[in-house]
Residue frames as qw, qx, qy, qz and C-alpha x, y, z in Angstrom:
[[0.745, 0.357, 0.049, -0.562, -6.28, 6.85, 14.62],
 [0.486, -0.153, 0.833, 0.214, -6.20, 3.54, 12.82],
 [0.606, 0.517, -0.207, -0.568, -6.70, 2.98, 9.10],
 [0.750, -0.008, 0.650, 0.121, -6.79, -0.22, 7.06],
 [0.311, 0.634, -0.463, -0.535, -5.04, -0.12, 3.68],
 [0.840, 0.122, 0.527, -0.047, -6.03, -3.08, 1.50],
 [0.161, 0.604, -0.614, -0.482, -3.81, -4.13, -1.38],
 [0.914, 0.177, 0.338, -0.136, -3.92, -7.00, -3.86],
 [0.488, -0.260, 0.626, 0.550, -1.53, -8.71, -6.25],
 [0.330, 0.410, -0.402, -0.749, -1.73, -7.99, -9.95],
 [0.680, 0.223, 0.694, -0.082, -3.92, -10.18, -12.10],
 [0.472, 0.222, 0.633, 0.573, -4.31, -10.63, -15.84],
 [0.136, 0.872, 0.451, 0.133, -6.75, -7.72, -16.10],
 [0.302, -0.881, 0.063, 0.358, -3.99, -5.40, -14.85],
 [0.648, -0.080, 0.453, 0.606, -1.59, -6.21, -17.69],
 [0.318, 0.906, 0.073, -0.271, -0.75, -3.33, -20.02],
 [0.708, 0.627, -0.149, 0.290, 1.87, -2.47, -22.62],
 [0.055, 0.756, -0.474, 0.449, 4.01, -0.91, -19.87],
 [0.451, -0.358, 0.725, -0.379, 3.37, -3.84, -17.54],
 [0.678, 0.237, -0.503, -0.481, 3.09, -6.91, -19.82],
 [0.585, 0.061, -0.800, 0.116, 3.95, -9.66, -17.31],
 [0.699, -0.652, -0.150, -0.253, 2.57, -10.82, -13.99],
 [0.027, -0.682, 0.656, -0.322, 5.13, -10.69, -11.17],
 [0.486, 0.037, -0.861, 0.149, 6.18, -13.83, -9.38],
 [0.597, -0.637, -0.438, -0.214, 3.98, -14.77, -6.44],
 [0.679, -0.358, -0.301, 0.566, 6.89, -14.29, -4.02],
 [0.269, 0.272, 0.055, 0.922, 7.35, -10.72, -5.24],
 [0.350, -0.692, -0.383, -0.502, 3.96, -9.69, -3.88],
 [0.693, -0.638, -0.274, 0.194, 4.98, -10.25, -0.25],
 [0.601, -0.083, -0.009, 0.795, 8.33, -8.56, -0.81],
 [0.079, 0.423, 0.230, 0.873, 6.68, -5.44, -2.25],
 [0.501, -0.715, -0.382, -0.303, 4.00, -5.40, 0.44],
 [0.706, -0.497, -0.205, 0.461, 6.72, -5.47, 3.12],
 [0.420, 0.112, 0.109, 0.894, 8.57, -2.68, 1.27],
 [0.188, -0.629, -0.339, -0.673, 5.37, -0.62, 1.23],
 [0.655, -0.666, -0.350, 0.061, 4.95, -1.27, 4.94],
 [0.645, -0.275, -0.083, 0.708, 8.47, -0.03, 5.61],
 [0.215, 0.329, 0.236, 0.889, 8.03, 3.06, 3.41],
 [0.343, -0.715, -0.421, -0.440, 4.79, 3.99, 5.13],
 [0.658, -0.595, -0.310, 0.343, 6.45, 4.02, 8.55],
 [0.490, -0.049, 0.044, 0.869, 8.70, 6.86, 7.30],
 [0.016, -0.612, -0.398, -0.683, 5.78, 9.21, 6.63],
 [0.034, -0.185, 0.389, -0.902, 5.13, 12.09, 9.02],
 [0.593, -0.161, 0.130, -0.778, 2.26, 11.31, 11.38],
 [0.897, -0.015, -0.386, -0.217, 2.34, 7.53, 10.95],
 [0.406, -0.661, 0.563, -0.285, 3.50, 5.80, 14.12],
 [0.442, -0.202, 0.874, 0.000, 3.13, 2.11, 13.25],
 [0.688, 0.323, -0.349, -0.548, 2.24, -0.09, 10.27],
 [0.469, -0.198, 0.854, -0.108, 1.48, -3.78, 10.72],
 [0.407, 0.189, -0.683, -0.576, 0.66, -6.36, 8.07],
 [0.579, 0.081, 0.712, -0.388, -2.31, -8.71, 8.21],
 [0.659, 0.383, 0.621, 0.181, -2.40, -10.80, 5.02],
 [0.416, 0.443, 0.374, 0.700, -2.97, -8.30, 2.18],
 [0.179, -0.915, -0.242, -0.270, -3.93, -5.46, 4.49],
 [0.450, 0.185, -0.385, 0.784, -1.78, -2.95, 6.28],
 [0.371, -0.815, -0.437, 0.083, -2.99, -1.48, 9.55],
 [0.368, 0.449, -0.101, 0.808, -1.77, 2.13, 9.72],
 [0.425, -0.727, -0.445, 0.305, -1.71, 3.87, 13.08],
 [0.274, 0.650, 0.017, 0.709, -1.38, 7.66, 13.14],
 [0.389, -0.261, -0.520, 0.714, -0.46, 9.96, 16.00],
 [0.151, 0.233, 0.108, -0.955, -2.93, 12.63, 14.94],
 [0.526, 0.513, 0.600, -0.317, -6.52, 12.82, 13.77],
 [0.002, 0.288, -0.588, -0.756, -6.47, 12.54, 9.98],
 [0.747, 0.369, 0.161, -0.529, -9.24, 12.17, 7.43],
 [0.836, 0.151, 0.488, 0.198, -9.00, 9.38, 4.88],
 [0.531, 0.818, 0.092, 0.201, -8.34, 12.00, 2.19],
 [0.135, -0.908, 0.391, -0.070, -5.48, 13.56, 4.19],
 [0.690, -0.369, 0.612, 0.117, -3.85, 10.18, 4.76],
 [0.778, 0.470, 0.371, 0.188, -4.24, 9.30, 1.06],
 [0.287, 0.941, -0.122, 0.133, -2.51, 12.60, 0.20],
 [0.359, -0.770, 0.527, -0.017, 0.37, 11.81, 2.53],
 [0.719, -0.183, 0.660, 0.117, 0.92, 8.22, 1.33],
 [0.718, 0.668, 0.137, -0.141, 0.44, 8.86, -2.39],
 [0.231, 0.822, -0.513, -0.087, 4.16, 9.61, -3.10],
 [0.490, -0.377, 0.785, -0.046, 5.05, 6.12, -1.80],
 [0.778, 0.353, 0.510, -0.105, 3.08, 4.48, -4.61],
 [0.027, -0.618, 0.541, 0.569, 5.85, 4.56, -7.21],
 [0.702, 0.409, -0.378, -0.444, 5.74, 3.00, -10.67],
 [0.354, 0.308, -0.880, 0.077, 7.94, 0.08, -9.60],
 [0.257, 0.014, 0.786, -0.562, 5.74, -0.60, -6.57],
 [0.636, 0.341, 0.246, -0.647, 2.52, -0.40, -8.60],
 [0.573, 0.384, -0.633, -0.352, 3.86, -2.83, -11.15],
 [0.332, 0.082, -0.922, 0.184, 3.56, -5.44, -8.39],
 [0.008, -0.371, -0.755, 0.540, 0.69, -4.26, -6.16],
 [0.124, -0.501, -0.471, -0.715, -2.74, -2.74, -6.62],
 [0.165, -0.048, 0.440, -0.881, -4.56, -0.40, -4.26],
 [0.194, -0.444, -0.857, -0.175, -7.96, -1.70, -3.16],
 [0.308, -0.819, -0.332, -0.352, -9.12, 0.63, -0.40],
 [0.288, 0.149, -0.512, 0.795, -8.21, 2.81, 2.55],
 [0.471, -0.651, -0.415, -0.428, -10.74, 3.06, 5.38],
 [0.186, -0.523, 0.508, -0.659, -10.76, 4.41, 8.89],
 [0.521, -0.140, -0.841, 0.044, -11.08, 1.55, 11.37]]
């Protein structure tokens, strides 16, 4: 199965007391690549490729969107989310 995970960089609306500064533009790509690498380590995911701000996730088993979200949720750490924002996850 193939899923599309869309991410976006932080913007001013995302700033909070715990995240008071916008990351450098170059950091976005670095964190997106790190997310891509982390996702490939998850059970059931066979390949993750990047296309701009989207990651194409290929699984070796039939998963629902909710099941895949449950599996990938631990990857979304505080340090990662201080540089990226989740937009959507849809079955392709």
